[in-house]
C-alpha positions in Angstrom: 97.1 67.8 69.5 99.8 67.2 66.6 102.8 69.7 65.8 102.4 71.6 69.3 104.8 74.7 69.6 107.9 73.3 71.5 108.7 75.6 74.8 111.6 75.6 76.9 110.9 76.1 80.6 114.1 77.4 82.2 112.8 76.0 85.7 110.0 74.5 87.8 106.8 76.0 87.6 103.6 74.7 89.9 102.3 71.8 88.7 99.1 72.7 87.9 100.6 75.0 85.4 102.3 72.0 84.0 99.2 70.2 83.9 97.6 73.1 81.2 101.3 73.6 79.5 101.1 69.8 78.3 97.9 70.1 76.7 99.0 72.7 74.2 103.1 72.6 74.0 106.0 70.3 74.0 107.6 71.0 77.2 111.7 70.5 76.8 112.7 71.2 80.7 115.7 72.3 80.7 116.9 72.2 84.6 115.7 68.3 84.9 118.7 67.6 82.1 121.7 66.1 83.2 123.8 67.9 80.8 121.9 70.9 80.0 124.2 71.9 77.0 123.6 68.7 75.0 120.1 69.1 75.9 119.7 72.6 74.6 122.1 71.4 71.6 119.5 68.3 71.1 116.2 70.5 71.2 117.7 74.0 70.3 116.6 73.8 66.3 112.8 73.6 67.3 112.0 76.1 70.2 109.8 78.1 69.6 109.0 80.1 73.6 111.2 80.3 76.3 109.4 79.7 79.3 111.0 81.8 82.4 111.1 82.8 85.7 112.0 86.3 87.4 115.1 85.1 89.1 116.4 82.7 86.1 115.9 85.6 83.0 117.0 84.1 79.9 120.7 85.2 78.6 121.6 86.6 75.3 123.5 83.6 75.0 120.5 81.3 75.4 118.5 83.6 72.8 121.1 83.2 70.3 121.0 79.6 70.7 117.3 79.0 69.4 116.9 79.9 65.7 113.3 79.8 65.8 112.3 81.9 69.1 109.5 84.0 68.7 108.4 84.7 72.7 109.9 84.8 75.9 107.3 84.7 78.8 108.3 85.6 82.6 106.5 83.8 85.8 107.3 87.2 87.3 107.0 91.1 87.1 110.7 91.4 86.8 112.7 91.0 83.9 115.9 92.5 84.7 117.8 88.9 84.2 116.1 88.5 80.9 118.6 90.5 78.0 115.6 92.9 76.3 118.1 94.1 73.8 118.9 91.0 72.6 115.4 90.0 72.4 114.7 93.4 70.9 117.5 92.8 68.0 115.8 89.5 66.7 112.1 90.8 67.1 111.2 88.4 70.1 108.4 89.4 72.5 108.9 89.2 75.9 106.0 89.2 78.6 105.6 89.2 82.1 103.0 88.7 84.8 102.0 92.5 86.1 98.7 93.1 88.3 98.2 89.8 89.6 100.8 89.7 92.1 100.5 93.8 93.3 98.1 93.4 95.9 100.1 90.7 98.4 103.9 92.5 97.2 102.1 95.3 99.2 100.4 93.1 101.5 104.3 91.8 102.9 105.5 94.9 102.5 103.2 96.5 104.7 103.7 93.2 107.1 107.5 93.1 107.1 107.0 97.0 108.3 104.7 96.2 111.2 106.9 92.9 111.9 110.2 95.0 112.2 108.9 97.8 114.2 106.9 96.2 116.4 109.6 93.1 116.5 106.8 90.5 116.0 109.8 87.6 115.0 111.5 88.5 118.6 108.2 88.3 120.7 106.9 85.2 118.7 110.7 83.6 119.5 110.6 84.0 123.0 107.1 83.1 123.5 107.7 79.8 121.6 111.3 79.1 123.9 109.1 79.7 127.0 111.5 82.3 128.3 108.7 85.2 128.8 109.4 85.2 132.3 112.5 86.1 131.9 111.9 89.4 131.0 109.8 91.7 128.5 111.1 92.7 125.2 112.7 96.0 124.6 109.8 98.5 124.0 108.9 98.8 120.0 108.3 101.6 117.9 105.2 102.3 116.7 104.2 102.3 113.2 100.9 104.1 112.9 101.3 107.9 112.1 105.1 107.7 111.1 106.8 108.9 107.6 106.3 106.5 104.7 108.9 107.0 102.2 108.4 104.7 98.9 110.9 104.5 96.5 109.3 103.2 93.0 105.5 104.6 93.0 104.4 102.1 90.0 101.6 99.7 90.7 103.1 98.2 93.9 104.3 101.4 95.4 100.9 102.8 95.1 99.5 100.0 96.3 102.0 100.1 99.2 100.6 103.8 99.5 96.8 103.4 99.9 97.6 100.6 102.9 99.4 102.9 104.9 97.6 106.1 104.8 94.7 104.2 106.4 97.3 104.0 109.0 97.7 107.4 108.9 101.2 108.3 107.6 102.6 110.8 105.8 103.2 109.4 102.4 106.3 110.5 100.0 108.3 109.0 97.1 111.3 108.9 94.3 110.8 107.7 91.0 112.2 108.3 87.7 109.7 110.9 87.2 107.1 113.0 89.4 103.7 111.9 89.0 100.9 113.9 88.3 98.2 111.8 89.6 98.8 111.3 93.4 99.1 114.1 95.9 102.4 112.6 97.8 105.4 114.7 98.4 107.9 113.5 95.8 111.4 113.7 96.1 114.3 113.7 93.4 116.7 111.8 95.6 116.8 108.6 97.5 119.2 110.2 99.8 116.3 113.1 100.4 113.3 110.3 100.6 115.2 108.8 103.3 115.8 112.2 105.4 112.1 112.9 105.5 111.4 109.2 106.1 110.9 106.7 109.1 110.2 103.9 107.1 112.4 103.6 103.4 110.3 101.0 101.0 112.4 99.8 98.2 109.0 98.7 95.7 110.9 99.6 92.2 112.1 97.5 89.5 115.3 95.8 89.2 118.4 96.2 86.6 121.5 97.8 85.9 120.0 101.9 86.0 118.8 100.8 90.2 121.9 98.4 91.1 122.9 100.1 94.4 120.5 103.1 94.4 120.1 102.8 98.4 123.6 102.7 99.1 125.1 104.5 102.7 124.6 107.9 101.9 120.5 106.7 101.9 120.9 105.3 105.4 122.8 107.9 107.1 120.1 110.0 105.7 117.3 107.6 107.3 119.1 107.8 110.6 119.4 105.9 113.6 115.9 105.6 114.2 114.7 104.8 110.6 113.8 101.0 109.4 114.8 100.0 105.8 112.6 97.2 104.0 113.2 95.7 100.3 110.4 94.1 98.6 111.7 94.3 94.7 115.5 93.4 94.1 118.4 92.5 96.1 120.7 94.0 93.6 119.4 97.7 94.1 120.7 98.0 97.6 124.3 98.1 98.2 124.6 95.2 100.8 128.1 96.0 102.3 126.7 99.6 102.8 123.3 98.0 104.3 125.0 95.3 106.5 127.0 98.0 107.7 124.2 99.9 108.4 122.6 97.5 110.6 125.5 96.1 112.3 126.6 99.8 113.7 123.3 101.0 114.3 123.2 103.9 111.6 119.5 102.6 111.1 117.7 101.2 113.6 116.2 97.8 111.5 115.6 96.4 108.0 113.3 93.9 106.9 114.5 91.8 103.4 112.4 89.7 101.3 115.1 89.6 98.7 118.7 89.5 98.8 122.2 90.1 96.7 123.0 86.5 96.0 119.8 85.0 96.7 119.5 81.5 98.2 122.9 82.0 99.5 122.6 85.0 101.0 125.4 87.0 103.1 125.4 85.3 106.3 126.3 88.2 108.3 122.7 88.7 108.1 121.8 85.2 110.4 123.2 87.0 114.0 121.7 90.4 113.0 118.6 91.1 115.6 117.5 94.2 114.3 116.4 92.7 111.2 113.6 90.4 109.4 114.6 88.4 107.1 112.2 86.3 104.0 112.9 84.2 101.0 111.7 86.2 98.6 107.8 84.8 98.9 106.2 88.7 97.7 104.0 87.0 95.3 103.9 83.6 97.1 100.1 82.9 97.6 98.6 80.1 96.1 95.7 82.7 94.6 98.8 84.9 93.3 101.0 82.3 92.2 97.7 80.3 89.9 96.6 84.0 88.4 100.6 84.3 87.2 100.5 81.0 85.6 97.4 81.7 83.9 98.6 85.1 82.4 101.5 83.2 80.9 99.3 80.8 79.2 96.6 83.1 78.1 100.0 85.3 76.9 101.3 82.3 74.6 98.2 81.8 73.4 97.8 85.3 72.6 101.0 84.7 70.7 100.4 81.4 68.9 97.1 82.7 67.8 98.4 86.0 66.1 96.4 87.9 69.1 97.8 90.5 71.2 99.8 90.4 73.9 98.2 90.9 77.6 101.2 92.0 79.1 103.8 92.9 76.7 107.1 94.1 78.0 108.8 94.9 74.9 
C-alpha cells in the first residue's frame, strides 16, 4: 500500500501489534528517537494519528504541534493523560479500549483483596525462605461474608461487585450518580462508603475531578480492621495519607496495582508488611492485551475508512 497514513506512536506496543499496524500505516516511533524534539519537528507536518497508552497520554503541546492530526487512539481505558479539551477544540477524535480489559482488572481486584486479607505474599515468602518451622504467621482476615465498598460502579466496578457477590459479601458503592439499575446500597461520599466497608476498592476513572478523592478522612473511616485496594489510578488516593494510614495502623492493610509517580514509587512502600504491591498489571494478560491492540487497530481502520468509531471518548 502506498501513501499510508502516518501514525505517531508515543511508546512501545507489543510486537504483534506493530506487525499489523505496519501493514496499514507508516509508523513514526517517537520513543526510539535520540532527539525527540527534532524527530517530531521533521515528521509533524504529515502525522494524521497518534497511538498512545494510558500511562503516556497526549499533551496539549503535542496536539498543537501536529497540524494534520485527526485521531488519537489510546491502548488502555484511562484517558486522563490525554488533553481532551485540546483535542475537542481541534475536532480531533479520541478512542480508548474499554470492555476488553474489564474482566482481567476485576479478577485482579478480587485477587488483591484476598492476597492482602489472607497474607498470601507473606505466606509464600515464609515457605520460600525455609523459615516455616520458625513459627506460623499471625492469623489472617476472612474475605467471604465481609462488606465490600466500591468506588466507581462503572464497567469494572460492576464486574467486581458481581464477583464478590459469590463470596457472600454485602456490597455498597459510591458513584458520581446513583445507579437505578442495581440494588446495592449507595453512599453519597467516599467517607460514608468507607465507614460501612471492610474492603474499600477503587475502580473509578482518573482525572482532575478524582484527584485525592480517597484521603485521610476516608482511611480513618475505613478503620483499623479495613483494607484499601486500588486498581484505578494512583492519583485518586492521597498517597501521603495512605502511607500514614499504613504505617500507623489507621487501616489494616492495602493492595495496590497503581501508584503516584509510577514506576518510581515512594520507597516507604517497600518496607511495609501490610501492603501488597503490583506493577500496574490489571490488564496484563495475553488475551486482553491482544484484544486491546485489535480494538486500537479497528478504531484506526474505522476512522480512515469513514466509518463510526467503535469506542469513541469524545
